[in-house]
N, C-alpha and C positions, 0 to 999 in steps of 0.2 A: 616291728619294734624288736629291738635286740633284747636278749637276755643277759643279765648282769651277774657276775660271780664277784664276791669278795675274796681276795687271795690272802691266805694266812701261811705262816710258817710253823711247823710242828716243833716249836721250841719249848724248852723247860719252863720257861716264865710266862706261858700263855695264859691270858686272863680273858675269860669268856665275855666279860663286860665291854670289851671294846667293840663287840658287834651286837651287843644285846638290843640296842636301840635302833639298829638299821631296819629300815622298811623297803620293800620291794625287791629284796634279793631273790633270784631264781636259783642260785647255786652257792655253795661254799666250797671253794678250791683250796686245798691243803697241800702244800709243798713239803714233801719228804725228801731228805738229802742224806746220803751216806758218807759224805766227805771223801769219797772215791770218784764218782761220776763228776761231781763238782768239788770246788775248794771250800765249800761251806757244809755244815752238818746240822740237820733238823730231824731229829729222830725220836721226838717225844710222841709216841704213838698213843698215848693216853688222850690226846686231844680229840681223836675221833670218837671215843666213847662220850666225852664231854659234850661235843658238838651234837651228837645223836640224842643225847638226854635232854638238851636245851632247846633244840630247834627241829622244826618239821620241814627242813630244806634239804634237797638232794645234795650229797657230798661227793666232790670230784677229788680222788687221791692222785696227785701228781707225783710220780715215784721218780725222783732224779737219783736213781741208784743202778748199780752194775748188776745186781741180782734181785729182781722183783720178787722171786719166790721166798725170799727172806722176810717179806713184809706182807704179802697178800693174805696169807693164812691168819696173821696176827690181827688184821682189821677187817676181815671179810664181812663180819656182822654189822659194820657201821658205814660201809662205803657203797655208793651207788654206781659210781663209774670208776674204774681203775684206769689210769693213763701211765704208760711207761714209755721210755725213750727208745727209738728206733736205733740209735747209734750204738746201743750196748751190744757186747759180743755174746749173744744168746740166740736160741732158736726163736724168732719172733712169732712165727705161727703157733708153735707149742704154747708159748705164753698166752696168746690170744685164746686159744682153745681151752686152756686151763682156766681162764677167768670166765669165759662164757659157760663152760661147764659148771661153774658155781652160781649160775643164773645171775650174774652181774654184767653190766655194761662194760665195754672195753674201748679204750682210745689209744692211739699212738702219738706221742709227742715228737716234734722234729725241731732240732736246734737250727739256728740261723744258716748254717753252712750246708744243711741237708737240702737236697732238691726234691720237688714233689715226685719227679719221675721215679725216685728211689722206693717210694711206698706204694706205687701203683698196684703191685700184686697182692696188697693186703686191704685195699679199700673196700671190697665187698664184703669183708668180714668185720668191719670197723663200725662202732656207734659214734665215735668222735675222732676228729684229728685236731691235735692241739698244735698250733703254729706258735712257736716261741719268737716273739718279736724283741727279745733280748737274749744274751747268752745265759744259759741256766746257771743259777747261783744267787748272788745278793740282789736285793731290791734296790730301786733308785737309778738303774741304768736308762740310757736314752733309747728310744724306740728306733728300731732298724727299718728304714723305709721300704726296702724290698719285701718285707713282710706283706705289704699290700698286694704285690704282684702274686705271691704264693696264695693268698686267700682268693684272689680272682680266678687263679688257675683251679684251685679246689672246687669253686663254684660251678665249673664246667662238668666236673666229675660228679658232683651232687645230683646232676640230672639223671645220671645212671645208676649211682649207688645211694644208699640212704644212710647218711651220716651227718652229723653236726660238725661245724667249724668253730673252734675256740681260739682266741688270740690271748696271749698272756705276755706282758712285759712293756712297760713304757707307755700305758694306755692313758690318754688324756682327752679332754673335750674336743681337741682339734682333730687328732687321728681317728677318734671314735665315729666322727661324721663320714670319714672316707672309708673305713673298713666295712665290708659287707659280710662280716662274720655272723654266726648265730649267737655266739656268746663272747663277751668281753670280760676279761678277768683282770681286776686292779687291786693293788695293795694301796700304795701312796695316794693316789688320786682320791680314793674314797676315804681312807682312814685319816688322812692328814688335813681334810677339808674342814672348814668352819661349820659348814652344813652338809654332812655327808649324805643325807636323805635327798637333798636337792641335786647333789652330784649324781647319784644313782638314777634319779629321774631324767637328768639331762643326758646321761650316757645311753639310756634306753631309747631316747628320742633322736 
């Protein structure tokens, strides 16, 4: 059975009530964007404190930013898994070790144009690989089919390394059946549903 994350944006107008009645969630995935790595900006970091106060659910911080160091220290007490993008012009291994040195789990996110082969040198150090099945940025984009092949390729490496596979973007009840990832992350499919809890249950199965 898959794990399910509801995906939220770190926006100023965040209302905790939009997820307060959700049942069966395994993670809360929060997108943080600096307006530089992507063309959108979600940088209300208070959302992490609010979520930690209201829920006993692991929080994944998805940092769509050019400099993760600007954010890690500010939310270190509220986040369980920090995920940053492979494509940034930073020392990837240094960031990994910095996060692990703070006794937090760490993941690398890869955009649709990044190949699995590019992240192979880091797999043994990761707790999670986030496969972006849309381009980082706004919600509502259509699922990119070759994300399925990426997940299948990562599954082979899971036999050697111990990490979770998360998929984020364009998730629905159809592609959820095909994807063999450990975690499915969704915004619209869950939050826009008439019965979000039934959708969560269906995604799990």
